[in-house]
C-alpha positions in Angstrom: -31.4 -5.0 2.5 -28.0 -3.4 3.2 -27.5 0.0 1.6 -24.6 0.2 -0.8 -21.7 2.4 0.4 -20.5 4.8 -2.2 -16.8 5.2 -2.1 -15.3 8.3 -3.8 -11.6 8.3 -4.5 -9.7 11.6 -4.8 -6.3 13.1 -4.5 -5.2 14.0 -1.0 -5.0 17.8 -0.4 -2.9 19.6 2.2 -6.0 20.3 4.3 -6.5 16.5 4.7 -3.7 16.1 7.2 -6.1 15.6 10.2 -8.0 12.8 8.3 -4.7 11.1 7.3 -3.6 11.3 10.9 -6.8 9.7 12.1 -6.5 6.9 9.5 -2.8 6.0 10.2 -2.8 6.3 14.0 -5.9 4.1 14.6 -4.7 1.0 16.5 -5.5 -1.7 13.9 -4.4 0.4 10.9 -1.1 1.4 12.6 -0.4 -2.2 13.5 -0.7 -3.2 9.8 1.6 -0.4 8.5 5.3 0.3 9.1 4.7 3.8 10.6 4.9 4.6 14.3 1.6 4.4 16.2 2.0 7.7 18.0 3.1 10.1 15.2 1.9 13.6 15.8 -0.6 15.3 13.6 2.2 17.7 12.5 4.0 14.8 10.8 1.0 14.3 8.5 0.5 18.1 8.0 4.1 18.3 6.7 3.7 15.2 4.6 0.8 16.7 2.7 2.2 20.2 2.6 5.5 19.3 0.9 5.3 18.7 -2.8 6.8 15.5 -4.1 6.6 12.8 -6.7 4.3 10.5 -4.6 0.7 10.0 -5.5 -1.6 10.1 -2.5 -5.2 9.1 -2.9 -8.0 9.1 -0.3 -11.1 6.8 -0.2 -14.0 8.9 1.1 -17.5 8.1 2.2 -20.0 11.0 2.4 -17.0 13.3 1.9 -15.1 11.9 4.9 -11.6 10.3 4.2 -11.6 6.8 5.7 -8.7 5.2 3.8 -5.5 6.2 2.1 -3.1 4.8 -0.5 0.3 6.1 -1.4 2.1 5.2 -4.6 5.8 6.1 -4.5 7.6 6.0 -7.8 11.1 4.5 -7.5 12.8 6.3 -10.4 14.7 7.8 -12.0 16.7 5.7 -14.3 16.9 2.0 -13.7 13.9 1.8 -11.4 11.6 4.2 -13.2 9.2 1.4 -14.1 8.6 0.6 -10.4 6.7 2.1 -7.5 6.2 1.1 -3.9 2.7 1.0 -2.4 1.3 1.7 1.1 -2.3 1.5 2.0 -4.4 1.8 5.2 -8.1 2.0 6.1 -9.4 3.5 9.3 -10.3 0.8 11.9 -14.0 1.5 11.8 -14.2 1.1 8.0 -12.0 -2.0 7.5 -13.7 -4.9 5.7 -16.2 -2.6 3.9 -14.6 -2.3 0.4 -12.5 0.8 1.0 -9.2 -0.9 0.4 -10.4 -2.7 -2.7 -11.7 0.5 -4.2 -8.4 2.3 -3.4 -6.5 -0.6 -5.0 -8.6 -0.3 -8.2 -7.9 3.4 -8.4 -4.2 3.2 -7.7 -3.6 0.3 -10.1 -5.5 2.2 -12.8 -3.3 5.2 -12.2 -0.1 3.0 -12.3 -1.2 1.2 -15.5 -3.0 3.8 -17.6 -1.4 7.1 -16.5 2.1 6.4 -15.2 3.0 3.4 -17.4 4.4 1.5 -14.4 5.4 -2.2 -15.0 6.0 -3.1 -11.3 4.2 -2.2 -8.1 5.8 -3.6 -4.9 4.9 -3.8 -1.2 5.5 -5.5 2.1 2.7 -7.0 4.2 2.8 -8.7 7.6 2.4 -12.4 7.1 -0.5 -12.5 9.6 -2.5 -9.9 7.7 -4.7 -12.4 5.9 -7.3 -9.8 4.8 -4.7 -7.5 3.2 -2.9 -10.5 1.5 -6.2 -11.7 0.0 -7.0 -8.1 -1.3 -3.5 -7.8 -2.8 -3.9 -11.2 -4.6 -7.3 -10.2 -6.0 -5.5 -7.0 -7.3 -2.9 -9.2 -9.2 -0.1 -9.2 -6.6 2.1 -12.3 -6.2 4.3 -13.3 -3.3 8.0 -13.0 -4.2 9.5 -13.9 -0.9 9.4 -13.7 2.9 11.7 -11.4 5.0 12.1 -12.8 8.5 12.1 -10.5 11.5 11.4 -7.5 9.2 9.8 -5.1 11.6 9.1 -4.6 15.3 5.4 -4.7 16.2 4.1 -4.8 19.8 7.6 -5.8 21.0 8.1 -8.7 18.7 9.9 -9.0 15.4 7.4 -9.9 12.7 7.9 -11.5 9.2 6.6 -9.9 6.0 5.8 -11.1 2.6 7.3 -9.2 -0.3 4.7 -8.9 -3.0 4.6 -7.4 -6.4 2.2 -6.8 -9.3 3.9 -7.1 -12.7 2.5 -5.8 -16.0 4.2 -6.6 -19.2 7.1 -8.5 -17.6 7.6 -12.2 -18.5 7.3 -14.7 -15.7 10.6 -15.7 -14.0 12.1 -19.1 -15.0 14.8 -20.6 -12.9 18.1 -20.8 -14.8 19.2 -24.3 -15.7 22.3 -24.6 -13.5 23.5 -27.3 -11.2 22.7 -26.8 -7.5 26.5 -26.6 -6.6 26.9 -23.7 -9.0 24.8 -21.3 -6.8 27.0 -19.1 -4.7 
């Protein structure tokens, strides 16, 4: 019988910069994000040292950070109800529930503490595991952006996905096809 992995989620602290660097520069994790694969550790030290409005959470196993999620509020004013989301799990921990646990924590934060109505993200169209996780967390595909980002020397498409809370579903306006500009 396989032992259950206990995943603890906590806020990222300034001293977590080395762990964040390890998570986001691992080959598979870096290929699934929009960050550069060879960022220096100093980039992550500065990111965690500088205060800001982003919410950074870490998924930890036995006290070791193995995954990270960042919720970036888009306010003020007309986009105050929205946030962007980025998530990554260290290569050796992918497929073990870390991402799902981080998604549960960040959506709880968005819904019950920040009052956000919309969380949005982009995901590479070939990242089936991430797309499935996002759908389980309530995200819908809103569109596809062709040639969105360069990865391994090729332009890759992404899906734009969003999780909406308290927003009515979109209904196409009743207009003739020749009225669209």
